[in-house]
GULO-49106 format. One record per residue: x, y, z of N, C-alpha, C in turn; residue in three letters. Coordinates in steps of 0.02 Angstrom, whole numbers, plus 32768, in hexadecimal, padded with zeros to 4 digits. Layout:
ATOM | X | Y | Z | X | Y | Z | X | Y | Z | ALA;
...
//
This chain:
ATOM | B64B | 543A | 5242 | B62E | 541D | 51F9 | B667 | 53FF | 51E0 | UNK;
ATOM | B69D | 541C | 51C2 | B6DF | 5412 | 51B1 | B714 | 53F3 | 51E9 | UNK;
ATOM | B6FC | 5409 | 522D | B72F | 53EC | 524C | B719 | 53A0 | 5260 | UNK;
ATOM | B6E0 | 5391 | 5260 | B6C1 | 534B | 5263 | B6E0 | 5329 | 5231 | UNK;
ATOM | B6DF | 5359 | 5203 | B6EC | 530E | 51B7 | B742 | 5300 | 51C3 | UNK;
ATOM | B759 | 533A | 51E5 | B79F | 532E | 51E7 | B7BE | 52FE | 5223 | UNK;
ATOM | B797 | 5304 | 5247 | B795 | 52D6 | 5289 | B791 | 5289 | 5271 | UNK;
ATOM | B760 | 5296 | 524F | B743 | 5255 | 5236 | B777 | 5234 | 520A | UNK;
ATOM | B795 | 524E | 51CE | B7D2 | 5228 | 51AE | B7F6 | 5220 | 51D6 | UNK;
ATOM | B81F | 5242 | 520B | B857 | 5230 | 5231 | B83A | 51F3 | 5251 | UNK;
ATOM | B7FE | 51F3 | 5275 | B7E5 | 51B2 | 5297 | B7FC | 516D | 5258 | UNK;
ATOM | B7D3 | 5172 | 5228 | B7DA | 514B | 5202 | B807 | 5136 | 51D8 | UNK;
ATOM | B840 | 5157 | 51ED | B88C | 514B | 51C2 | B8A0 | 5120 | 5215 | UNK;
ATOM | B89B | 513E | 5243 | B8B9 | 511B | 5286 | B8BC | 50CF | 5295 | UNK;
ATOM | B858 | 50D1 | 5272 | B83B | 507C | 527E | B862 | 505B | 524C | UNK;
ATOM | B85B | 5074 | 5211 | B870 | 5044 | 51D5 | B8B7 | 5041 | 51D5 | UNK;
ATOM | B8E8 | 506C | 51F5 | B937 | 505B | 5209 | B937 | 501B | 5236 | UNK;
ATOM | B90E | 5034 | 525A | B912 | 4FF9 | 52AF | B90D | 4FA6 | 528E | UNK;
ATOM | B8CB | 4F99 | 5267 | B8AF | 4F68 | 524E | B8E0 | 4F5A | 5226 | UNK;
ATOM | B8F6 | 4F8A | 51E8 | B919 | 4F69 | 51B8 | B961 | 4F59 | 51CA | UNK;
ATOM | B97A | 4F6E | 520A | B9CE | 4F5B | 5218 | B9BC | 4F08 | 5228 | UNK;
ATOM | B982 | 4EE5 | 5238 | B987 | 4EB1 | 5231 | B99A | 4E89 | 51F4 | UNK;
ATOM | B993 | 4E9F | 51C5 | B99D | 4E7F | 518B | B9C5 | 4E9B | 5155 | UNK;
ATOM | B9E9 | 4ED4 | 5175 | BA12 | 4F01 | 5147 | BA46 | 4ECB | 5130 | UNK;
ATOM | BA56 | 4EC6 | 50DA | BA98 | 4EB2 | 50BD | BA79 | 4E6D | 50B6 | UNK;
ATOM | BA51 | 4E4E | 50C0 | BA26 | 4E0A | 50B4 | BA09 | 4E05 | 506A | UNK;
ATOM | BA19 | 4DD0 | 5056 | B9ED | 4DC7 | 4FFF | B9A1 | 4DBB | 501F | UNK;
ATOM | B973 | 4DDC | 4FDD | B934 | 4DD9 | 4FE5 | B917 | 4D87 | 500D | UNK;
ATOM | B936 | 4D50 | 4FE3 | B943 | 4D0F | 4FFC | B928 | 4CF7 | 5034 | UNK;
ATOM | B976 | 4D19 | 505F | B983 | 4D00 | 50A1 | B94A | 4D2F | 50C6 | UNK;
ATOM | B928 | 4D6A | 50AE | B8FD | 4D7F | 50D8 | B8B9 | 4D79 | 50E4 | UNK;
ATOM | B8A8 | 4D54 | 509B | B85C | 4D19 | 509D | B86F | 4CF3 | 50B3 | UNK;
ATOM | B8A4 | 4CC8 | 50B0 | B8A2 | 4C96 | 50F9 | B8A9 | 4C96 | 5122 | UNK;
ATOM | B8C1 | 4CC7 | 5150 | B8B2 | 4CE2 | 519A | B87D | 4D00 | 519C | UNK;
ATOM | B870 | 4D39 | 5190 | B829 | 4D3C | 5195 | B7F5 | 4D3C | 5142 | UNK;
ATOM | B7D3 | 4D19 | 5158 | B7AA | 4D10 | 5111 | B765 | 4D27 | 5110 | UNK;
ATOM | B764 | 4D53 | 5144 | B734 | 4D90 | 5145 | B74A | 4DB9 | 5156 | UNK;
ATOM | B787 | 4DD4 | 5145 | B7A7 | 4E0A | 5159 | B7B7 | 4E2E | 5180 | UNK;
ATOM | B7EC | 4E4A | 519C | B814 | 4E70 | 51E4 | B7D5 | 4E93 | 51EA | UNK;
ATOM | B7AB | 4E7C | 5235 | B77D | 4E8D | 524E | B772 | 4EB4 | 5293 | UNK;
ATOM | B7B4 | 4E96 | 52B9 | B7BE | 4E9E | 52FA | B811 | 4ECC | 5312 | UNK;
ATOM | B822 | 4EE8 | 5333 | B863 | 4EF2 | 5341 | B882 | 4ECC | 536B | UNK;
ATOM | B8B8 | 4EC2 | 5367 | B8DF | 4E86 | 5375 | B92B | 4E7F | 538B | UNK;
ATOM | B949 | 4E67 | 53C7 | B97E | 4E72 | 53C4 | B9A4 | 4E3F | 5394 | UNK;
ATOM | B9F6 | 4E5D | 537E | BA1C | 4E3C | 534C | BA23 | 4E62 | 52F4 | UNK;
ATOM | BA13 | 4E3F | 52E5 | BA1C | 4E5F | 5287 | BA62 | 4E66 | 526D | UNK;
ATOM | BA6C | 4E83 | 5245 | BAB0 | 4E8E | 522B | BAE0 | 4EB6 | 524A | UNK;
ATOM | BACA | 4EDE | 527C | BAF0 | 4F0B | 52AA | BAEE | 4EEE | 52F3 | UNK;
ATOM | BAC0 | 4EBA | 52FE | BAC7 | 4EB7 | 5345 | BA9D | 4EDC | 5369 | UNK;
ATOM | BA5F | 4EFC | 5363 | BA5E | 4F3A | 537B | BA1D | 4F06 | 53AC | UNK;
ATOM | BA0E | 4F4A | 53DB | B9D5 | 4F3A | 5411 | B996 | 4F48 | 53ED | UNK;
ATOM | B956 | 4F23 | 53FB | B916 | 4F3E | 53CF | B916 | 4F90 | 53E5 | UNK;
ATOM | B903 | 4FA2 | 5398 | B8F2 | 4FF2 | 53A9 | B939 | 5013 | 538D | UNK;
ATOM | B974 | 5009 | 539F | B99D | 5017 | 53A8 | B9B3 | 5044 | 5356 | UNK;
ATOM | B9B6 | 507B | 5365 | B9B9 | 50A9 | 5315 | BA14 | 5098 | 52FA | UNK;
ATOM | BA18 | 5098 | 52C3 | BA4E | 5084 | 52A2 | BA64 | 50C8 | 528D | UNK;
ATOM | BA9F | 50D6 | 526A | BAC6 | 510A | 5257 | BAA4 | 5133 | 5222 | UNK;
ATOM | BA77 | 5118 | 5203 | BA3A | 5131 | 51C4 | BA19 | 5154 | 51F6 | UNK;
ATOM | B9FC | 5148 | 5225 | B9BF | 516D | 5250 | B9F5 | 51B1 | 526A | UNK;
ATOM | BA2C | 5199 | 528A | BA52 | 51C8 | 52A5 | BA51 | 5209 | 528A | UNK;
ATOM | BA65 | 51F9 | 524B | BA8B | 521B | 51FC | BA3A | 5255 | 51EF | UNK;
ATOM | BA14 | 5223 | 51DD | B9B8 | 524F | 51E0 | B9AC | 526D | 521D | UNK;
ATOM | B9BD | 526E | 5258 | B9B3 | 5290 | 5277 | B9DC | 52E6 | 5274 | UNK;
ATOM | BA18 | 52CA | 5270 | BA4D | 52F1 | 5252 | BA34 | 532B | 5238 | UNK;
ATOM | BA13 | 5318 | 5206 | BA01 | 5336 | 51B7 | B9BE | 5360 | 51E0 | UNK;
ATOM | B98C | 5338 | 520E | B96B | 535E | 520C | B96D | 5398 | 5248 | UNK;
ATOM | B998 | 5388 | 527C | B9B6 | 53C4 | 52B4 | B9BD | 53F9 | 5274 | UNK;
ATOM | B9F9 | 53EC | 5244 | BA11 | 5421 | 5224 | B9E2 | 544D | 51F2 | UNK;
ATOM | B9B5 | 5429 | 51DB | B983 | 544E | 51AD | B952 | 5480 | 51ED | UNK;
ATOM | B93E | 545D | 521B | B90E | 5480 | 5245 | B941 | 54C7 | 5259 | UNK;
ATOM | B97B | 54BD | 5264 | B9AC | 54F1 | 528C | B9A9 | 5537 | 524E | UNK;
ATOM | B9AF | 5508 | 520A | B99F | 5543 | 51DA | B972 | 5559 | 51BD | UNK;
ATOM | B93E | 5540 | 51DA | B8F9 | 5556 | 51B7 | B8E5 | 55A3 | 51B4 | UNK;
ATOM | B8E8 | 55BC | 51EA | B8F0 | 5615 | 51F6 | B924 | 5629 | 51C3 | UNK;
ATOM | B958 | 561A | 51AA | B980 | 564A | 518B | B962 | 562C | 513A | UNK;
ATOM | B950 | 55F2 | 5126 | B939 | 55DD | 50DB | B8FB | 5602 | 50DD | UNK;
ATOM | B8CE | 5610 | 510E | B88C | 5636 | 50FD | B893 | 567A | 50F1 | UNK;
ATOM | B8D0 | 569A | 50FE | B8EB | 56E0 | 5100 | B90D | 56DB | 50AB | UNK;
ATOM | B93B | 56BE | 5097 | B954 | 56A5 | 5064 | B914 | 569E | 503B | UNK;
ATOM | B8DE | 5677 | 5054 | B8BA | 5670 | 5004 | B88F | 56A9 | 4FFE | UNK;
ATOM | B879 | 56DB | 503E | B85A | 570D | 5036 | B87D | 5747 | 5002 | UNK;
ATOM | B8C2 | 5751 | 5019 | B8E9 | 5780 | 4FF1 | B900 | 5770 | 4FAE | UNK;
ATOM | B8F8 | 5735 | 4F9F | B915 | 5731 | 4F58 | B8D1 | 5747 | 4F21 | UNK;
ATOM | B908 | 5756 | 4EF4 | B8D6 | 5773 | 4EBB | B8B9 | 5740 | 4E90 | UNK;
ATOM | B902 | 571C | 4E87 | B8FF | 56E8 | 4E5B | B90A | 568E | 4E7C | UNK;
ATOM | B8F4 | 5688 | 4E89 | B901 | 563E | 4EBF | B91D | 561B | 4E92 | UNK;
ATOM | B900 | 5606 | 4E5C | B91D | 55D2 | 4E3B | B958 | 55C4 | 4E1E | UNK;
ATOM | B977 | 5609 | 4E1D | B9B0 | 5619 | 4E02 | B9DF | 5627 | 4E53 | UNK;
ATOM | B9CF | 562E | 4E80 | B9F8 | 5622 | 4EBB | BA2B | 5601 | 4EBB | UNK;
ATOM | BA59 | 5617 | 4EE5 | BA9B | 55F0 | 4EEA | BA7D | 55CA | 4F3D | UNK;
ATOM | BA52 | 55E9 | 4F62 | BA3F | 55B5 | 4F9C | BA0D | 5578 | 4F8E | UNK;
ATOM | BA17 | 552C | 4F8B | BA08 | 5511 | 4F65 | B9BF | 54F6 | 4F9A | UNK;
ATOM | B9BD | 54F5 | 4FD5 | B985 | 550A | 4FFD | B946 | 5533 | 4FE0 | UNK;
ATOM | B968 | 5572 | 4FCD | B932 | 5598 | 4FC6 | B90C | 5589 | 4F88 | UNK;
ATOM | B930 | 5575 | 4F56 | B92C | 555A | 4F11 | B8E8 | 5528 | 4F1A | UNK;
ATOM | B901 | 54FC | 4F44 | B8D6 | 54AD | 4F55 | B890 | 54C7 | 4F74 | UNK;
ATOM | B891 | 54FF | 4FA1 | B863 | 551D | 4FCB | B81E | 5529 | 4F96 | UNK;
ATOM | B835 | 554F | 4F62 | B7F4 | 557A | 4F22 | B7DE | 5555 | 4F00 | UNK;
//
């Protein structure tokens, strides 16, 4: 269940990033003028000249963070079990999980 939720979050981030790259750094007025119904389809172009669906550096950073968290999950679970006072732990990940 947690894996499904994590995958859903990443998929939503990737889709939102690909759609958002079309209008990144533009004013709300410009966006409404060009996309009166909102950005609803992937297309080439945008602020970075990307191809439809191409991830930006935002997605690359999110995926890198997800990989790091997945690799550290086992260690974090061990720290959580061993910690007697997780809220005062020097391990931020342990404190956040409790």
